[in-house]
ZADOGU-286627 format. One record per residue (C-alpha): z negated, y, x negated; residue number from 1. Coordinates in steps of 0.05 Angstrom, whole numbers, padded with zeros to 5 digits. Layout:
N
site pz = Z	py = Y	px = X	i = NUM
...
***
This chain:
414
site pz = -00208	py = -05530	px = -00091	i = 1
site pz = -00272	py = -05518	px = -00124	i = 2
site pz = -00250	py = -05484	px = -00203	i = 3
site pz = -00278	py = -05481	px = -00265	i = 4
site pz = -00277	py = -05432	px = -00325	i = 5
site pz = -00235	py = -05452	px = -00381	i = 6
site pz = -00271	py = -05443	px = -00454	i = 7
site pz = -00240	py = -05476	px = -00499	i = 8
site pz = -00191	py = -05477	px = -00549	i = 9
site pz = -00125	py = -05448	px = -00526	i = 10
site pz = -00090	py = -05446	px = -00462	i = 11
site pz = -00018	py = -05474	px = -00467	i = 12
site pz = 00025	py = -05408	px = -00445	i = 13
site pz = 00064	py = -05458	px = -00398	i = 14
site pz = 00010	py = -05459	px = -00353	i = 15
site pz = 00028	py = -05384	px = -00331	i = 16
site pz = 00098	py = -05395	px = -00349	i = 17
site pz = 00109	py = -05450	px = -00299	i = 18
site pz = 00057	py = -05449	px = -00258	i = 19
site pz = 00036	py = -05513	px = -00216	i = 20
site pz = -00004	py = -05507	px = -00149	i = 21
site pz = -00027	py = -05576	px = -00131	i = 22
site pz = -00046	py = -05553	px = -00060	i = 23
site pz = 00032	py = -05533	px = -00050	i = 24
site pz = 00084	py = -05559	px = 00007	i = 25
site pz = 00104	py = -05625	px = -00032	i = 26
site pz = 00181	py = -05603	px = -00006	i = 27
site pz = 00174	py = -05536	px = -00053	i = 28
site pz = 00236	py = -05538	px = -00094	i = 29
site pz = 00212	py = -05489	px = -00148	i = 30
site pz = 00146	py = -05529	px = -00157	i = 31
site pz = 00162	py = -05591	px = -00156	i = 32
site pz = 00211	py = -05564	px = -00223	i = 33
site pz = 00152	py = -05535	px = -00248	i = 34
site pz = 00121	py = -05601	px = -00250	i = 35
site pz = 00168	py = -05626	px = -00290	i = 36
site pz = 00175	py = -05570	px = -00342	i = 37
site pz = 00099	py = -05587	px = -00353	i = 38
site pz = 00118	py = -05654	px = -00353	i = 39
site pz = 00166	py = -05631	px = -00412	i = 40
site pz = 00115	py = -05596	px = -00451	i = 41
site pz = 00061	py = -05646	px = -00430	i = 42
site pz = 00107	py = -05706	px = -00474	i = 43
site pz = 00127	py = -05661	px = -00527	i = 44
site pz = 00055	py = -05643	px = -00543	i = 45
site pz = 00046	py = -05713	px = -00562	i = 46
site pz = 00107	py = -05713	px = -00619	i = 47
site pz = 00077	py = -05671	px = -00677	i = 48
site pz = 00010	py = -05691	px = -00662	i = 49
site pz = 00027	py = -05768	px = -00664	i = 50
site pz = 00079	py = -05750	px = -00722	i = 51
site pz = 00026	py = -05725	px = -00763	i = 52
site pz = -00022	py = -05783	px = -00768	i = 53
site pz = 00033	py = -05831	px = -00770	i = 54
site pz = 00065	py = -05788	px = -00841	i = 55
site pz = -00009	py = -05787	px = -00859	i = 56
site pz = -00008	py = -05865	px = -00872	i = 57
site pz = 00018	py = -05881	px = -00942	i = 58
site pz = 00082	py = -05922	px = -00942	i = 59
site pz = 00128	py = -05894	px = -00991	i = 60
site pz = 00141	py = -05946	px = -01047	i = 61
site pz = 00092	py = -05996	px = -01002	i = 62
site pz = 00103	py = -06065	px = -00988	i = 63
site pz = 00118	py = -06086	px = -00908	i = 64
site pz = 00049	py = -06127	px = -00925	i = 65
site pz = 00006	py = -06071	px = -00947	i = 66
site pz = -00048	py = -06046	px = -00897	i = 67
site pz = -00025	py = -05991	px = -00864	i = 68
site pz = 00047	py = -06009	px = -00844	i = 69
site pz = 00021	py = -06040	px = -00777	i = 70
site pz = -00011	py = -05976	px = -00759	i = 71
site pz = 00045	py = -05931	px = -00778	i = 72
site pz = 00101	py = -05972	px = -00744	i = 73
site pz = 00053	py = -05983	px = -00682	i = 74
site pz = 00057	py = -05898	px = -00677	i = 75
site pz = 00127	py = -05899	px = -00687	i = 76
site pz = 00138	py = -05941	px = -00631	i = 77
site pz = 00090	py = -05895	px = -00594	i = 78
site pz = 00133	py = -05826	px = -00619	i = 79
site pz = 00200	py = -05865	px = -00600	i = 80
site pz = 00173	py = -05875	px = -00532	i = 81
site pz = 00150	py = -05805	px = -00519	i = 82
site pz = 00219	py = -05781	px = -00536	i = 83
site pz = 00251	py = -05822	px = -00487	i = 84
site pz = 00205	py = -05797	px = -00437	i = 85
site pz = 00227	py = -05721	px = -00455	i = 86
site pz = 00292	py = -05735	px = -00447	i = 87
site pz = 00285	py = -05775	px = -00375	i = 88
site pz = 00242	py = -05711	px = -00357	i = 89
site pz = 00294	py = -05669	px = -00371	i = 90
site pz = 00344	py = -05715	px = -00343	i = 91
site pz = 00313	py = -05705	px = -00274	i = 92
site pz = 00316	py = -05630	px = -00280	i = 93
site pz = 00381	py = -05622	px = -00295	i = 94
site pz = 00391	py = -05667	px = -00235	i = 95
site pz = 00350	py = -05626	px = -00197	i = 96
site pz = 00394	py = -05566	px = -00211	i = 97
site pz = 00343	py = -05541	px = -00270	i = 98
site pz = 00387	py = -05550	px = -00332	i = 99
site pz = 00386	py = -05474	px = -00359	i = 100
site pz = 00303	py = -05476	px = -00336	i = 101
site pz = 00287	py = -05505	px = -00399	i = 102
site pz = 00301	py = -05488	px = -00475	i = 103
site pz = 00258	py = -05535	px = -00526	i = 104
site pz = 00273	py = -05482	px = -00589	i = 105
site pz = 00228	py = -05436	px = -00547	i = 106
site pz = 00158	py = -05406	px = -00575	i = 107
site pz = 00127	py = -05410	px = -00509	i = 108
site pz = 00150	py = -05489	px = -00499	i = 109
site pz = 00127	py = -05513	px = -00570	i = 110
site pz = 00068	py = -05536	px = -00577	i = 111
site pz = 00003	py = -05497	px = -00626	i = 112
site pz = -00049	py = -05536	px = -00648	i = 113
site pz = -00107	py = -05531	px = -00628	i = 114
site pz = -00098	py = -05532	px = -00559	i = 115
site pz = -00118	py = -05560	px = -00490	i = 116
site pz = -00084	py = -05617	px = -00462	i = 117
site pz = -00049	py = -05609	px = -00390	i = 118
site pz = -00073	py = -05640	px = -00340	i = 119
site pz = -00137	py = -05674	px = -00360	i = 120
site pz = -00210	py = -05651	px = -00342	i = 121
site pz = -00259	py = -05657	px = -00373	i = 122
site pz = -00226	py = -05614	px = -00424	i = 123
site pz = -00187	py = -05646	px = -00481	i = 124
site pz = -00173	py = -05616	px = -00544	i = 125
site pz = -00117	py = -05634	px = -00586	i = 126
site pz = -00104	py = -05627	px = -00654	i = 127
site pz = -00066	py = -05645	px = -00715	i = 128
site pz = -00097	py = -05681	px = -00761	i = 129
site pz = -00097	py = -05743	px = -00813	i = 130
site pz = -00098	py = -05818	px = -00783	i = 131
site pz = -00176	py = -05838	px = -00775	i = 132
site pz = -00206	py = -05882	px = -00725	i = 133
site pz = -00239	py = -05827	px = -00699	i = 134
site pz = -00178	py = -05786	px = -00681	i = 135
site pz = -00146	py = -05849	px = -00654	i = 136
site pz = -00197	py = -05861	px = -00611	i = 137
site pz = -00227	py = -05793	px = -00588	i = 138
site pz = -00167	py = -05755	px = -00580	i = 139
site pz = -00102	py = -05801	px = -00580	i = 140
site pz = -00140	py = -05863	px = -00528	i = 141
site pz = -00172	py = -05810	px = -00489	i = 142
site pz = -00098	py = -05778	px = -00484	i = 143
site pz = -00066	py = -05847	px = -00460	i = 144
site pz = -00125	py = -05863	px = -00419	i = 145
site pz = -00103	py = -05908	px = -00358	i = 146
site pz = -00099	py = -05886	px = -00287	i = 147
site pz = -00164	py = -05868	px = -00266	i = 148
site pz = -00176	py = -05838	px = -00190	i = 149
site pz = -00223	py = -05784	px = -00213	i = 150
site pz = -00258	py = -05771	px = -00285	i = 151
site pz = -00304	py = -05729	px = -00260	i = 152
site pz = -00347	py = -05693	px = -00202	i = 153
site pz = -00340	py = -05622	px = -00241	i = 154
site pz = -00295	py = -05569	px = -00212	i = 155
site pz = -00228	py = -05566	px = -00242	i = 156
site pz = -00191	py = -05497	px = -00254	i = 157
site pz = -00137	py = -05471	px = -00201	i = 158
site pz = -00070	py = -05503	px = -00222	i = 159
site pz = -00098	py = -05568	px = -00258	i = 160
site pz = -00091	py = -05640	px = -00242	i = 161
site pz = -00155	py = -05688	px = -00268	i = 162
site pz = -00108	py = -05742	px = -00297	i = 163
site pz = -00045	py = -05745	px = -00323	i = 164
site pz = -00039	py = -05804	px = -00273	i = 165
site pz = -00052	py = -05757	px = -00216	i = 166
site pz = -00006	py = -05708	px = -00245	i = 167
site pz = 00058	py = -05752	px = -00241	i = 168
site pz = 00035	py = -05777	px = -00177	i = 169
site pz = 00045	py = -05718	px = -00150	i = 170
site pz = 00111	py = -05709	px = -00176	i = 171
site pz = 00132	py = -05777	px = -00155	i = 172
site pz = 00108	py = -05753	px = -00076	i = 173
site pz = 00151	py = -05684	px = -00095	i = 174
site pz = 00205	py = -05717	px = -00107	i = 175
site pz = 00209	py = -05765	px = -00046	i = 176
site pz = 00181	py = -05711	px = 00000	i = 177
site pz = 00246	py = -05666	px = -00017	i = 178
site pz = 00294	py = -05723	px = -00021	i = 179
site pz = 00275	py = -05730	px = 00055	i = 180
site pz = 00273	py = -05660	px = 00073	i = 181
site pz = 00339	py = -05647	px = 00043	i = 182
site pz = 00363	py = -05720	px = 00064	i = 183
site pz = 00382	py = -05722	px = -00008	i = 184
site pz = 00421	py = -05655	px = -00009	i = 185
site pz = 00375	py = -05628	px = -00062	i = 186
site pz = 00412	py = -05679	px = -00118	i = 187
site pz = 00483	py = -05634	px = -00104	i = 188
site pz = 00464	py = -05585	px = -00165	i = 189
site pz = 00458	py = -05645	px = -00214	i = 190
site pz = 00515	py = -05644	px = -00270	i = 191
site pz = 00504	py = -05708	px = -00295	i = 192
site pz = 00545	py = -05699	px = -00355	i = 193
site pz = 00498	py = -05655	px = -00386	i = 194
site pz = 00444	py = -05711	px = -00382	i = 195
site pz = 00418	py = -05756	px = -00440	i = 196
site pz = 00448	py = -05822	px = -00434	i = 197
site pz = 00453	py = -05859	px = -00507	i = 198
site pz = 00385	py = -05876	px = -00543	i = 199
site pz = 00421	py = -05879	px = -00615	i = 200
site pz = 00338	py = -05865	px = -00640	i = 201
site pz = 00311	py = -05918	px = -00592	i = 202
site pz = 00303	py = -05979	px = -00646	i = 203
site pz = 00226	py = -05979	px = -00645	i = 204
site pz = 00207	py = -05975	px = -00571	i = 205
site pz = 00218	py = -05998	px = -00505	i = 206
site pz = 00262	py = -05964	px = -00440	i = 207
site pz = 00325	py = -05932	px = -00452	i = 208
site pz = 00356	py = -05864	px = -00416	i = 209
site pz = 00388	py = -05860	px = -00349	i = 210
site pz = 00429	py = -05822	px = -00314	i = 211
site pz = 00394	py = -05788	px = -00253	i = 212
site pz = 00432	py = -05780	px = -00193	i = 213
site pz = 00388	py = -05795	px = -00131	i = 214
site pz = 00316	py = -05808	px = -00109	i = 215
site pz = 00319	py = -05885	px = -00126	i = 216
site pz = 00346	py = -05863	px = -00200	i = 217
site pz = 00289	py = -05813	px = -00208	i = 218
site pz = 00243	py = -05859	px = -00186	i = 219
site pz = 00268	py = -05908	px = -00237	i = 220
site pz = 00255	py = -05850	px = -00303	i = 221
site pz = 00181	py = -05837	px = -00267	i = 222
site pz = 00173	py = -05910	px = -00273	i = 223
site pz = 00188	py = -05922	px = -00343	i = 224
site pz = 00143	py = -05861	px = -00362	i = 225
site pz = 00086	py = -05892	px = -00317	i = 226
site pz = 00083	py = -05960	px = -00343	i = 227
site pz = 00094	py = -05952	px = -00416	i = 228
site pz = 00036	py = -05897	px = -00431	i = 229
site pz = 00019	py = -05840	px = -00372	i = 230
site pz = -00022	py = -05863	px = -00319	i = 231
site pz = -00018	py = -05928	px = -00333	i = 232
site pz = -00051	py = -05990	px = -00284	i = 233
site pz = -00117	py = -06005	px = -00329	i = 234
site pz = -00099	py = -06074	px = -00299	i = 235
site pz = -00038	py = -06084	px = -00337	i = 236
site pz = -00054	py = -06110	px = -00403	i = 237
site pz = 00018	py = -06101	px = -00421	i = 238
site pz = 00087	py = -06075	px = -00401	i = 239
site pz = 00160	py = -06091	px = -00402	i = 240
site pz = 00198	py = -06072	px = -00455	i = 241
site pz = 00245	py = -06059	px = -00403	i = 242
site pz = 00217	py = -06029	px = -00344	i = 243
site pz = 00269	py = -06031	px = -00303	i = 244
site pz = 00288	py = -06095	px = -00314	i = 245
site pz = 00227	py = -06139	px = -00337	i = 246
site pz = 00247	py = -06203	px = -00374	i = 247
site pz = 00187	py = -06266	px = -00377	i = 248
site pz = 00156	py = -06255	px = -00447	i = 249
site pz = 00191	py = -06190	px = -00474	i = 250
site pz = 00137	py = -06150	px = -00464	i = 251
site pz = 00103	py = -06095	px = -00508	i = 252
site pz = 00027	py = -06062	px = -00509	i = 253
site pz = 00021	py = -05998	px = -00463	i = 254
site pz = 00006	py = -05941	px = -00510	i = 255
site pz = -00064	py = -05936	px = -00500	i = 256
site pz = -00077	py = -06010	px = -00517	i = 257
site pz = -00028	py = -05993	px = -00591	i = 258
site pz = -00076	py = -05944	px = -00604	i = 259
site pz = -00136	py = -05982	px = -00591	i = 260
site pz = -00110	py = -06039	px = -00643	i = 261
site pz = -00119	py = -05985	px = -00686	i = 262
site pz = -00184	py = -05956	px = -00672	i = 263
site pz = -00219	py = -06021	px = -00665	i = 264
site pz = -00186	py = -06040	px = -00731	i = 265
site pz = -00139	py = -06095	px = -00707	i = 266
site pz = -00096	py = -06056	px = -00749	i = 267
site pz = -00116	py = -06027	px = -00807	i = 268
site pz = -00101	py = -05958	px = -00833	i = 269
site pz = -00096	py = -05971	px = -00911	i = 270
site pz = -00093	py = -05913	px = -00952	i = 271
site pz = -00092	py = -05847	px = -00905	i = 272
site pz = -00075	py = -05781	px = -00948	i = 273
site pz = -00132	py = -05729	px = -00941	i = 274
site pz = -00081	py = -05680	px = -00897	i = 275
site pz = -00118	py = -05616	px = -00865	i = 276
site pz = -00133	py = -05615	px = -00797	i = 277
site pz = -00092	py = -05558	px = -00754	i = 278
site pz = -00063	py = -05533	px = -00817	i = 279
site pz = -00026	py = -05467	px = -00810	i = 280
site pz = 00027	py = -05434	px = -00847	i = 281
site pz = -00026	py = -05378	px = -00874	i = 282
site pz = -00066	py = -05435	px = -00909	i = 283
site pz = -00012	py = -05445	px = -00951	i = 284
site pz = -00006	py = -05374	px = -00989	i = 285
site pz = 00051	py = -05351	px = -01024	i = 286
site pz = 00020	py = -05335	px = -01086	i = 287
site pz = -00033	py = -05387	px = -01086	i = 288
site pz = 00001	py = -05452	px = -01062	i = 289
site pz = 00078	py = -05433	px = -01077	i = 290
site pz = 00098	py = -05505	px = -01068	i = 291
site pz = 00069	py = -05522	px = -01005	i = 292
site pz = 00092	py = -05459	px = -00974	i = 293
site pz = 00166	py = -05464	px = -00989	i = 294
site pz = 00162	py = -05533	px = -00971	i = 295
site pz = 00126	py = -05523	px = -00910	i = 296
site pz = 00166	py = -05460	px = -00887	i = 297
site pz = 00232	py = -05513	px = -00899	i = 298
site pz = 00192	py = -05567	px = -00864	i = 299
site pz = 00186	py = -05510	px = -00800	i = 300
site pz = 00258	py = -05487	px = -00799	i = 301
site pz = 00285	py = -05552	px = -00804	i = 302
site pz = 00239	py = -05578	px = -00743	i = 303
site pz = 00257	py = -05510	px = -00705	i = 304
site pz = 00329	py = -05534	px = -00716	i = 305
site pz = 00324	py = -05599	px = -00692	i = 306
site pz = 00292	py = -05565	px = -00636	i = 307
site pz = 00354	py = -05517	px = -00620	i = 308
site pz = 00407	py = -05578	px = -00633	i = 309
site pz = 00373	py = -05610	px = -00569	i = 310
site pz = 00387	py = -05549	px = -00536	i = 311
site pz = 00461	py = -05551	px = -00558	i = 312
site pz = 00469	py = -05629	px = -00537	i = 313
site pz = 00445	py = -05611	px = -00467	i = 314
site pz = 00493	py = -05553	px = -00456	i = 315
site pz = 00550	py = -05592	px = -00482	i = 316
site pz = 00578	py = -05649	px = -00435	i = 317
site pz = 00601	py = -05716	px = -00461	i = 318
site pz = 00661	py = -05712	px = -00410	i = 319
site pz = 00692	py = -05658	px = -00452	i = 320
site pz = 00750	py = -05690	px = -00493	i = 321
site pz = 00800	py = -05663	px = -00524	i = 322
site pz = 00868	py = -05707	px = -00545	i = 323
site pz = 00859	py = -05729	px = -00613	i = 324
site pz = 00788	py = -05704	px = -00628	i = 325
site pz = 00727	py = -05740	px = -00639	i = 326
site pz = 00675	py = -05723	px = -00579	i = 327
site pz = 00630	py = -05662	px = -00591	i = 328
site pz = 00574	py = -05690	px = -00553	i = 329
site pz = 00580	py = -05765	px = -00582	i = 330
site pz = 00579	py = -05723	px = -00652	i = 331
site pz = 00517	py = -05677	px = -00644	i = 332
site pz = 00479	py = -05741	px = -00618	i = 333
site pz = 00502	py = -05781	px = -00679	i = 334
site pz = 00490	py = -05720	px = -00732	i = 335
site pz = 00419	py = -05700	px = -00692	i = 336
site pz = 00384	py = -05771	px = -00716	i = 337
site pz = 00410	py = -05762	px = -00788	i = 338
site pz = 00369	py = -05694	px = -00776	i = 339
site pz = 00320	py = -05722	px = -00746	i = 340
site pz = 00309	py = -05784	px = -00793	i = 341
site pz = 00331	py = -05758	px = -00854	i = 342
site pz = 00321	py = -05685	px = -00860	i = 343
site pz = 00253	py = -05665	px = -00817	i = 344
site pz = 00224	py = -05731	px = -00836	i = 345
site pz = 00242	py = -05739	px = -00907	i = 346
site pz = 00222	py = -05669	px = -00916	i = 347
site pz = 00150	py = -05684	px = -00889	i = 348
site pz = 00142	py = -05748	px = -00925	i = 349
site pz = 00154	py = -05705	px = -00990	i = 350
site pz = 00105	py = -05650	px = -00970	i = 351
site pz = 00044	py = -05701	px = -00957	i = 352
site pz = 00060	py = -05736	px = -01013	i = 353
site pz = 00039	py = -05674	px = -01064	i = 354
site pz = -00023	py = -05639	px = -01080	i = 355
site pz = -00054	py = -05575	px = -01058	i = 356
site pz = -00085	py = -05537	px = -01120	i = 357
site pz = -00160	py = -05531	px = -01125	i = 358
site pz = -00225	py = -05569	px = -01148	i = 359
site pz = -00217	py = -05643	px = -01171	i = 360
site pz = -00270	py = -05659	px = -01124	i = 361
site pz = -00231	py = -05627	px = -01058	i = 362
site pz = -00158	py = -05669	px = -01074	i = 363
site pz = -00120	py = -05648	px = -01014	i = 364
site pz = -00056	py = -05660	px = -00989	i = 365
site pz = -00010	py = -05611	px = -00948	i = 366
site pz = 00004	py = -05619	px = -00883	i = 367
site pz = 00069	py = -05594	px = -00843	i = 368
site pz = 00044	py = -05543	px = -00793	i = 369
site pz = 00102	py = -05554	px = -00739	i = 370
site pz = 00103	py = -05478	px = -00722	i = 371
site pz = 00152	py = -05434	px = -00685	i = 372
site pz = 00206	py = -05410	px = -00743	i = 373
site pz = 00252	py = -05357	px = -00718	i = 374
site pz = 00319	py = -05380	px = -00747	i = 375
site pz = 00376	py = -05331	px = -00749	i = 376
site pz = 00426	py = -05318	px = -00696	i = 377
site pz = 00479	py = -05341	px = -00745	i = 378
site pz = 00488	py = -05377	px = -00794	i = 379
site pz = 00429	py = -05428	px = -00781	i = 380
site pz = 00464	py = -05485	px = -00818	i = 381
site pz = 00470	py = -05429	px = -00887	i = 382
site pz = 00395	py = -05409	px = -00878	i = 383
site pz = 00361	py = -05481	px = -00880	i = 384
site pz = 00411	py = -05500	px = -00938	i = 385
site pz = 00387	py = -05430	px = -00975	i = 386
site pz = 00306	py = -05453	px = -00959	i = 387
site pz = 00323	py = -05521	px = -00984	i = 388
site pz = 00353	py = -05499	px = -01051	i = 389
site pz = 00296	py = -05454	px = -01059	i = 390
site pz = 00247	py = -05514	px = -01043	i = 391
site pz = 00283	py = -05555	px = -01092	i = 392
site pz = 00254	py = -05508	px = -01151	i = 393
site pz = 00183	py = -05545	px = -01134	i = 394
site pz = 00212	py = -05613	px = -01105	i = 395
site pz = 00288	py = -05631	px = -01138	i = 396
site pz = 00284	py = -05695	px = -01110	i = 397
site pz = 00312	py = -05657	px = -01040	i = 398
site pz = 00378	py = -05654	px = -01083	i = 399
site pz = 00434	py = -05705	px = -01102	i = 400
site pz = 00469	py = -05757	px = -01072	i = 401
site pz = 00453	py = -05778	px = -01007	i = 402
site pz = 00390	py = -05724	px = -01006	i = 403
site pz = 00366	py = -05671	px = -00954	i = 404
site pz = 00407	py = -05620	px = -00981	i = 405
site pz = 00471	py = -05664	px = -00984	i = 406
site pz = 00452	py = -05683	px = -00902	i = 407
site pz = 00438	py = -05611	px = -00883	i = 408
site pz = 00511	py = -05593	px = -00916	i = 409
site pz = 00541	py = -05652	px = -00874	i = 410
site pz = 00508	py = -05621	px = -00809	i = 411
site pz = 00545	py = -05585	px = -00751	i = 412
site pz = 00542	py = -05504	px = -00763	i = 413
site pz = 00506	py = -05492	px = -00683	i = 414
***
């Protein structure tokens, strides 16, 4: 295969951590697992990027009829489906005996920005940025570009695919080849009780988690991922809300088309906060921007705690049920939703609604940096509470009844 040199942005470390070889034998289990690990990173890389743009759209105190609400909801539905895709990819890994191979709370796994999109050639650099038509058209739509046979005649680097569609097609072929070679025994290491099966958060998107136990269920999981966005056939103007059990009339737009509605102005953006592009913690100096520094630290800690809780959920069997006690897996899944929606999103919304110091002519709001934060080995919950109490000096609304602080006190200490 002809190769090219990567010259732009940062190549994600997962390329070296879990290398893939498009020319390798389809029956190679390690290569299939590495493909799925990179697929998980690929799905994960969209979540902070889309959330950042979504949060930049002013909705606090807005009427549901205000401009921007439609665009906000469209992006939110895409984020929900990307989270579904992430859980389906991890379920496939668990089914193939790879449960211990992935940790979400891992500096090498968590995306940073700017960085290169995996398996896209020519290069596409991903950014955290306020929602604009230019960002949506130039980055988001390009990320969700429908299946293409080949995007360019240009040589590509070793270990890369030209498109996500090509990448996922290879994953499907490898699943089928390995299942055939082993006569179905490749699934013997499956631990279904550790898979994610209940989408308590999936109220704004299509599809649902499913247990992967054989080739058919793995192909069903792939069908959901591909049809909703990554690698969809460009001739399909819509996709079923339930890709596995389609009902006539119950359709939705694929991710590319949803973003196109924003880029074309069909869904107006309304007021968008002036957030920085690709912010880093160092941009919010403790002396120069104490409020932004404090709330961004809290956000990153809560973000990493959310990733850590996902890991704990995947290490907790839903079969474990002590007599007379609540199922621990169920409790973790429910409190995870409260952490994500009530803590993480609320802290981010509070942050983007504040102001950075600077000239009046350069008014800018701080945006969350989605960076890795090293939580203590013990006392993670207490650490978050302490950070929240410190941040309340600048943002007292984080305290009180039904507040971020109130919710943190109700979180499990994991």
